[in-house]
C-alpha positions as CSV (number, residue, x, y, z in Angstrom):
1,M,-2.2,-10.2,3.8
2,L,-2.5,-6.5,4.4
3,L,0.4,-4.3,3.8
4,D,-0.1,-1.0,5.5
5,A,2.3,2.0,5.3
6,Y,2.7,4.0,8.5
7,L,5.4,6.5,9.4
8,E,6.6,4.2,12.1
9,D,10.0,2.7,13.0
10,L,10.4,-0.6,11.2
11,A,11.5,-2.2,14.5
12,H,7.9,-2.1,15.6
13,S,7.1,-4.2,12.5
14,A,8.7,-7.2,14.0
15,Q,6.0,-7.2,16.6
16,A,3.1,-6.9,14.1
17,S,0.8,-9.8,13.5
18,P,1.6,-12.1,10.6
19,H,-1.4,-10.5,8.8
20,T,-0.2,-6.9,9.0
21,L,3.1,-5.5,7.9
22,R,3.9,-1.9,8.8
23,A,6.8,-0.3,7.0
24,Y,8.7,2.9,7.4
25,R,7.9,4.9,4.3
26,G,10.8,4.9,1.8
27,D,12.6,1.9,3.2
28,L,11.5,-0.6,0.5
29,T,14.6,-2.8,1.0
30,A,13.9,-3.4,4.6
31,L,10.2,-4.0,3.8
32,L,11.0,-6.5,1.2
33,A,13.5,-8.3,3.5
34,F,10.9,-8.5,6.3
35,A,8.2,-9.7,3.9
36,E,10.5,-12.5,2.6
37,E,11.3,-13.6,6.1
38,Q,7.6,-13.8,6.9
39,G,6.7,-15.6,3.7
40,I,4.4,-12.9,2.5
41,D,2.9,-13.4,-1.0
42,F,2.9,-10.0,-2.7
43,A,0.4,-11.2,-5.3
44,E,-2.1,-11.8,-2.5
45,S,-1.2,-8.6,-0.6
46,W,-2.9,-5.2,-0.3
47,F,-1.1,-1.9,-0.1
48,Y,-2.7,1.5,0.6
49,S,-1.0,4.8,-0.1
50,D,-1.7,8.5,-0.6
51,S,1.6,9.3,-2.4
52,I,3.2,8.7,-5.7
53,T,6.4,8.1,-3.8
54,D,5.0,4.7,-2.8
55,M,4.7,3.5,-6.4
56,P,7.4,0.8,-6.0
57,M,5.4,-0.9,-3.4
58,L,2.0,-0.3,-5.1
59,E,3.4,-1.9,-8.2
60,R,4.6,-5.0,-6.3
61,V,1.3,-6.0,-4.7
62,G,-1.7,-7.7,-6.2
63,H,-4.1,-5.2,-4.7
64,P,-2.9,-1.6,-4.7
65,V,-5.3,1.0,-3.4
66,A,-4.9,4.8,-3.6
67,V,-6.3,6.5,-0.5
68,N,-6.9,10.3,-0.7
69,P,-4.2,10.2,-3.3
70,D,-2.0,13.2,-4.3
71,P,-2.7,14.4,-7.9
72,R,0.0,12.3,-9.5
73,L,-1.0,9.1,-7.8
74,R,-4.6,9.8,-8.6
75,L,-3.8,10.0,-12.3
76,E,-1.6,6.9,-12.2
77,A,-4.3,4.9,-10.3
78,K,-6.9,5.9,-12.9
79,R,-4.5,4.9,-15.7
80,R,-4.0,1.5,-14.1
81,N,-7.6,1.1,-13.0
82,W,-6.7,0.8,-9.3
83,P,-9.3,1.4,-6.7
84,I,-9.3,4.9,-5.3
85,L,-10.6,5.5,-1.8
86,D,-11.5,9.1,-1.0
87,A,-12.1,9.2,2.7
88,G,-14.1,12.2,3.9
89,A,-17.5,12.8,5.4
90,R,-18.8,9.8,3.4
91,T,-16.2,7.1,2.7
92,H,-16.6,5.0,-0.4
93,I,-14.4,3.1,-2.8
94,R,-14.6,4.1,-6.4
95,R,-13.6,1.6,-9.1
96,N,-12.6,3.1,-12.4
97,A,-14.6,2.1,-15.4
98,A,-12.8,-0.5,-17.5
């Protein structure tokens, strides 16, 4: 499962494929209700974010990824050994050393 945060009306989420869930940023309650309806297993889900404000969702999934993270999320991702994706001219995923 791929959980993907977009600034998009949650109503559009109902039309998303069962493999993609798009959530309106900041509406965790609606996201969780939709996920439960769809039988989404958060332990097997991925969530990508660039903002520390998405920590509640990042903490719920089995595969959190920080993408071009703000400074606070970068520090937290490093502390938790989460992958950090810095997208730029050359895109790569950097795993923190254990």
